[in-house]
C-alpha positions in Angstrom: -33.7 -6.5 -15.6 -32.7 -5.7 -11.7 -30.4 -2.9 -10.5 -26.8 -3.1 -10.6 -25.2 -4.4 -8.0 -22.1 -2.2 -5.9 -19.5 -2.6 -3.8 -17.2 -0.8 -1.1 -13.8 0.3 -0.7 -12.9 1.9 1.9 -9.4 3.0 2.5 -8.3 4.2 6.3 -4.4 6.5 5.5 -2.2 8.2 7.3 -4.7 11.6 6.8 -7.4 10.6 6.2 -10.4 8.0 5.4 -11.8 7.0 1.4 -14.6 5.1 0.7 -15.3 4.1 -3.7 -18.7 2.5 -4.9 -17.9 -0.3 -8.1 -20.3 -1.5 -10.3 -19.0 -5.3 -11.2 -17.3 -3.8 -14.7 -14.5 -1.9 -12.2 -16.0 1.4 -13.0 -17.0 4.7 -10.3 -20.4 4.5 -8.8 -19.4 6.9 -6.3 -16.6 8.5 -4.2 -15.9 10.5 -0.8 -13.4 12.0 0.5 -12.9 13.1 5.1 -10.2 14.6 6.8 -8.7 12.2 9.6 -8.2 15.9 11.9 -12.0 16.5 11.8 -11.4 13.8 14.5 -9.6 15.2 16.6 -6.0 16.2 16.3 -4.2 12.5 17.6 -5.1 11.1 13.7 -4.1 7.5 16.0 -7.2 7.2 17.8 -9.0 4.1 17.1 -12.3 6.3 17.6 -11.3 8.6 15.4 -10.1 6.1 12.3 -14.2 4.7 13.0 -15.2 8.5 13.4 -13.9 9.2 9.5 -14.8 5.6 7.8 -18.9 5.8 9.2 -18.7 10.0 8.3 -17.5 8.9 4.7 -18.8 6.0 4.2 -22.2 7.8 5.1 -21.4 9.8 2.4 -20.4 7.2 -0.2 -24.3 6.0 0.4 -25.7 8.7 0.0 -25.3 9.4 -3.3 -26.1 5.1 -4.4 -28.6 3.2 -3.9 -27.7 1.1 -0.3 -29.7 -1.3 -1.1 -27.7 -2.5 -4.4 -24.6 -2.6 -1.8 -23.6 -6.7 -2.0 -19.7 -6.3 -0.6 -17.4 -4.4 1.9 -13.5 -4.4 2.2 -10.7 -2.3 3.8 -7.2 -1.7 3.5 -5.3 0.0 6.3 -1.5 1.4 6.8 1.5 -1.7 6.7 2.6 -2.1 10.2 -0.1 -0.1 12.2 -1.0 -2.8 15.0 -3.3 -2.0 18.4 -4.2 -4.5 21.2 -7.8 -5.7 21.5 -9.9 -7.7 24.2 -12.3 -10.1 23.5 -14.9 -7.5 22.7 -12.5 -6.2 19.8 -12.6 -2.5 22.2 -8.5 -1.1 21.5 -6.7 -1.9 25.3 -4.1 0.9 24.1 -2.5 3.6 21.9 -2.0 1.8 19.2 1.5 1.4 17.3 1.3 3.3 13.7 3.1 2.1 10.8 5.8 4.4 11.4 6.7 4.2 14.9 10.5 2.2 15.4 9.6 0.0 18.5 12.9 0.6 20.9 12.7 -2.3 22.9 16.2 -4.5 22.4 15.2 -7.5 24.0 12.5 -8.2 21.7 14.8 -6.2 18.2 17.1 -9.2 19.2 14.4 -11.6 19.7 13.6 -11.2 15.9 16.7 -11.0 14.6 17.7 -13.9 16.4 14.9 -16.1 15.2 12.7 -15.2 12.1 15.2 -16.1 8.7 16.9 -13.4 7.0 14.3 -13.2 3.6 11.2 -12.6 6.2 9.5 -9.0 6.2 10.0 -9.0 10.3 12.4 -7.7 10.6 13.7 -4.5 12.1 12.0 -2.0 14.2 8.7 -0.8 12.9 8.2 -4.6 11.6 4.3 -5.7 13.1 6.1 -8.5 15.0 8.0 -6.1 17.4 4.8 -4.2 17.8 3.3 -7.6 18.6 5.9 -8.5 21.0 5.1 -4.6 23.0 1.6 -5.5 23.5 1.6 -8.9 23.6 1.1 -8.9 27.9 -1.3 -6.1 28.3 -4.3 -7.7 30.6 -7.2 -8.5 29.1 -5.7 -8.8 25.4 -7.4 -11.1 22.6 -6.3 -10.1 19.7 -3.4 -8.2 18.2 -4.7 -6.5 15.2 -4.0 -4.7 12.3 -5.5 -1.4 11.9 -7.9 -2.5 8.5 -8.5 -5.9 11.0 -9.8 -3.8 13.5 -11.8 -1.3 11.3 -13.3 -4.6 9.4 -14.4 -5.9 12.6 -16.8 -3.5 13.3 -18.5 -4.3 10.3 -18.0 -8.1 10.7 -17.8 -8.1 14.5 -14.7 -10.5 14.1 -11.8 -9.5 16.0 -10.1 -12.3 14.9 -9.1 -12.0 11.6 -6.5 -10.6 8.7 -5.4 -10.5 4.9 -2.0 -12.2 3.4 -1.1 -8.6 2.9 -1.1 -6.9 6.7 -0.3 -10.1 8.0 3.0 -10.3 6.2 5.4 -7.9 8.4 3.8 -9.8 11.8 5.9 -12.2 10.8 3.3 -14.7 8.7 4.8 -17.1 5.8 2.8 -15.8 2.6 4.4 -18.7 0.6 3.2 -21.5 3.7 0.2 -19.8 4.4 0.9 -20.0 7.8 2.0 -18.6 10.8 5.6 -19.9 11.2 7.0 -22.0 13.8 10.0 -19.9 14.4 7.1 -17.0 16.5 7.0 -19.2 19.0 10.6 -19.0 19.4 10.8 -15.2 19.6 8.6 -15.3 22.9 5.1 -14.0 21.3 1.7 -15.6 22.6 1.5 -17.2 18.4 -2.7 -18.0 20.1 -3.1 -13.8 20.0 -1.9 -13.7 16.5 -5.4 -13.6 13.9 -6.3 -15.9 11.7 -4.7 -15.0 8.2 -7.5 -15.1 5.2 -6.2 -13.9 1.2 -7.6 -10.9 0.0 -10.9 -10.9 -1.9 -11.7 -14.0 0.3 -15.3 -13.4 2.1 -14.8 -13.4 6.0 -18.2 -12.1 7.2 -20.8 -10.6 7.9 -22.6 -7.0 8.5 -23.2 -7.2 11.8 -27.3 -6.3 12.9 -25.7 -3.1 14.3 -23.9 -2.4 12.0 -26.6 -3.4 8.9 -28.8 -0.9 11.1 -26.3 2.2 11.5 -25.1 2.6 7.5 -29.0 1.2 6.3 -27.1 -1.2 5.0 -28.8 -4.9 3.9 -27.8 -8.0 6.7 -26.8 -9.6 3.3 -23.8 -7.5 2.5 -20.1 -9.4 2.4 -17.6 -8.1 4.3 -14.3 -9.4 2.4 -10.8 -9.3 3.8 -8.9 -6.6 2.5 -5.1 -5.6 2.2 -2.2 -3.2 2.7 -2.4 0.3 1.3 0.4 -0.3 -0.9 -1.3 -3.4 -2.4 -4.4 -1.4 -2.6 -3.3 1.3 -5.3 -1.6 -1.3 -7.1 -4.7 -2.8 -7.7 -6.3 0.3 -8.1 -4.4 1.1 -11.5 -6.0 -1.9 -12.8 -2.5 -3.5 -13.5 -3.4 -7.3 -13.7 -0.8 -9.1 -16.0 2.2 -10.4 -14.3 4.9 -7.9 -15.5 2.8 -5.4 -14.6 4.7 -2.6 -14.0 3.2 0.1 -11.7 6.4 3.2 -11.1 4.6 6.0 -8.0 6.5 9.2 -8.6 6.0 10.9 -5.5 8.9 12.6 -3.0 10.1 9.3 -4.2 10.5 6.8 -6.3 8.6 3.5 -6.1 8.4 0.7 -9.0 6.2 -2.6 -8.5 5.3 -5.4 -10.6 3.6 -8.1 -11.0 5.0 -11.4 -10.9 4.7 -15.2 -11.2 6.8 -16.2 -8.2 8.0 -14.1 -4.5 11.6 -12.2 -5.2 12.6 -11.0 -1.8 16.1 -9.2 -1.0 16.2 -8.0 2.3 19.1 -5.7 1.6 17.5 -4.1 -1.5 13.9 -4.0 1.5 12.3 -6.6 -1.1 9.8 -8.3 0.3 6.2 -9.6 -2.0 3.1 -9.5 -1.3 1.1 -12.4 -1.9 -2.5 -11.0 -4.6 -4.4 -14.8 -5.6 -1.4 -16.6 -7.2 0.4 -13.6 -8.2 3.1 -12.1 -6.5 3.5 -8.2 -5.8 7.1 -7.3 -5.6 9.2 -3.7 -5.6 11.7 -1.3 -3.9 11.4 2.3 -3.0 14.1 4.9 -4.5 15.5 8.0 -2.3 15.3 9.7 -5.6 12.2 11.3 -6.8 9.8 15.1 -6.7 11.9 15.3 -2.9 14.9 16.2 -4.9 13.2 18.0 -7.5 11.6 20.4 -5.5 14.9 20.8 -3.6 16.1 22.7 -6.8 13.2 24.6 -8.4 9.4 24.9 -7.2 6.5 23.1 -9.0 5.1 26.5 -10.9 8.9 26.6 -12.3 9.4 22.9 -12.7 5.9 23.3 -15.5 7.5 26.3 -17.1 10.7 25.1 -17.7 8.9 21.4 -18.9 7.3 22.9 -21.5 10.5 23.6 -23.3 12.0 20.6 -23.3 12.3 18.7 -25.8 12.1 14.8 -24.5 13.8 13.0 -28.0 16.9 14.2 -27.7 19.5 13.4 -24.6 21.5 16.5 -22.7 24.3 13.4 -22.0 24.9 13.7 -18.8 25.1 11.1 -15.5 23.1 12.0 -12.9 21.8 10.4 -9.7 19.3 12.9 -8.3 19.5 11.6 -4.6 18.2 14.3 -1.7 21.0 13.2 0.6 24.0 11.3 0.7 22.8 7.6 0.6 20.4 4.8 -1.5 18.9 1.8 -0.5 17.1 0.9 -4.0 17.6 0.4 -6.7 21.4 0.6 -5.0 22.0 -0.6 -1.4 24.7 2.0 -0.6 24.4 4.5 2.9 27.1 6.4 1.5 26.2 7.0 -2.3 26.6 10.5 -3.0 23.8 12.4 -5.4 25.5 13.7 -8.5 23.9 16.0 -10.2 26.9 17.9 -11.5 28.3 19.6 -14.0 25.4 21.8 -14.3 24.1 23.2 -17.7 23.8 27.3 -17.6 20.2 26.2 -19.0 17.6 25.4 -16.0 15.6 23.5 -18.9 19.1 21.4 -19.7 19.5 21.2 -15.6 15.7 20.0 -15.0 15.8 17.6 -17.9 18.9 15.9 -16.7 17.3 15.7 -13.6 14.5 13.8 -15.1 17.3 11.4 -17.8 18.6 10.9 -14.3 15.9 9.4 -12.1 14.6 7.9 -15.5 17.2 5.9 -15.7 16.9 5.3 -11.7 13.3 3.8 -12.2 14.9 1.5 -15.3 18.1 0.3 -13.2 15.2 -0.8 -10.4 12.7 -3.2 -13.1 16.8 -4.5 -14.7 17.3 -5.4 -10.4 13.7 -7.1 -9.4 13.9 -9.1 -13.2 17.9 -10.0 -11.7 16.0 -11.4 -8.6 13.5 -13.1 -10.6 10.9 -11.0 -11.5 9.5 -11.4 -15.3 10.6 -9.0 -18.0 8.5 -5.4 -17.8 5.6 -5.6 -19.9 4.4 -2.2 -19.6 4.0 0.8 -16.8 1.2 2.5 -15.8 2.3 5.8 -13.5 0.9 7.4 -10.1 2.1 10.6 -8.0 3.1 13.7 -9.0 5.4 12.9 -11.3 3.0 11.0 -13.6 1.0 14.5 -14.8 4.5 15.7 -16.0 3.7 15.0 -20.4 8.5 16.1 -20.9 9.0 13.2 -18.0 6.4 11.3 -19.0 8.2 11.0 -22.6 11.6 10.3 -21.3 10.7 7.6 -19.1 8.9 6.2 -22.0 11.9 6.1 -24.0 14.3 4.8 -21.3 12.4 1.7 -20.3 10.5 1.1 -23.9 7.2 -0.5 -23.1 3.9 0.8 -23.6 3.1 3.4 -21.0 -0.6 2.8 -19.8 -3.6 5.2 -17.7 -3.7 3.8 -14.2 -7.8 3.8 -14.2 -7.3 5.1 -10.7 -4.9 6.4 -8.3 -7.2 5.7 -5.0 -6.4 2.9 -2.9 -9.5 2.8 -2.0 -10.7 1.6 -5.6 -8.3 -1.6 -5.3 -10.2 -2.6 -2.5 -13.4 -2.8 -4.0 -11.5 -4.6 -6.7 -11.1 -6.7 -3.8 -14.8 -7.1 -2.6 -15.9 -7.5 -6.6 -13.5 -10.3 -5.9 -15.5 -11.3 -2.8 -18.4 -11.0 -3.8 -18.2 -12.3 -7.0 -16.8 -15.6 -5.8 -20.1 -16.0 -3.5 -22.3 -15.5 -6.7 -23.5 -12.2 -4.5 -23.7 -10.0 -8.0 
C-alpha cells in the first residue's frame, strides 16, 4: 500500500495562524500554531499574515511526510479586505473585519440599492470596504484575507469563495455578483471570481513549492470564513445538526436545507454545497457569568449544582442593556433577580437562563424556516462545564454529540479534502 495522502487546512485568525494536516478519514496527522504578534505589533499587516502562515506551515511540515500532501485550503476572518495590484501586491493597509467605514455616501449608496436581506448592509460590510478602496491607483482587485493568502500559494489574485464573498454582496442563491452592485458605484471588474468552498482553484506555484518543499501538483482549494470553518471542524454535516459556541457571547448555528435570512436579528445564511449554514448571536454568554464570578469560583460552584432540578427563576442574563438575537431589542434589560442567597443557586439560575436563550434561538431559526434541531455539538469555554451541559441537554431535548475539533483549520482541511477527492488526487 502507498503512503496515506494528506491535506492541509490553514486558519488565519485575529490572534494567530494555525495549520492542520488531515488524513482522508478526517483524523488529524499534525497541527501547529503561531501568534501573530511574533511578527510585529500590527496584526493588520499582510506581511505579518504571510510570515505567520509561512512559519506555521513550515512547523507543520517538519512533523509530517510533505511528499504526501495533496491539497491546501485557507480560511480567514470574514469581512477583512485588502486592495491589490495585478501582481497581488497590497496597495494599502487592509480594513479589518471589525473596521467601520465612516463614509456616509458609501453607506447610503449600499442602503439605497442592496436588497433588505443582503449581508452587504452596514458599516463593517465587505462591500463598504471595497467601495473605499476602488479608487486607488494601480488597483487590480479587492480581495478578502483568505483569498490573498491562497493567492500566495497559487499565484491567483482574482478568486474568492462563496462564504467570504457573502458580506461583499455576492448572491449565494443565484451564485453570481448581482446587478445591483454596480448601482452602488462599485467597479465590478475589481471583484474576484467566486468559487464554491472545496472547489480546486489552482495549483502551487513553482516558487511556493520550492519555499515549502512541497510537490508541484498540490492543489489550492477555495476556502471559507473562520466562522464556517469552525462549524465544519466539529463534524456537523447533516441537516438539523446544530453547533453552539459558548464563549464570551452565545452563538448558535444550524445546517439547513434552505437559506434563512432576517436582517432585524442579524441572520443570514452561508452556502455550503447544497446546504445552508444559518445562525445568530446573542449578547448573553460567558461575559455575563464573568461579571459575577471568577472562573475558579464558577468551577467550584458548578461541582455542587444538581442539573436535574430547576431553580424556578426566569433569568435573561445579559452583560448590559440590549439584545440582538433571539430577541431583537436594543432596550432589553438584563433579568437577574431575585438573587438567591446561595451562590450556587444564583449561578445555576444563570446557566438555566442562558440555556433558555439557546433553546429560544433554535426555535427562532425554526420559525424563520430552518429545520428542527436534531443534535448539538458544543464549542468554546462553556462547553467544558458538565453541570451547564446537563442543564442545556435537558432544556434542548436532543442528542449532544462531541465536537471532533474546535480548530477552524480542521474545518478548512475538510474543504481541502473535498477538493482533492473531487479532483482524483487522493
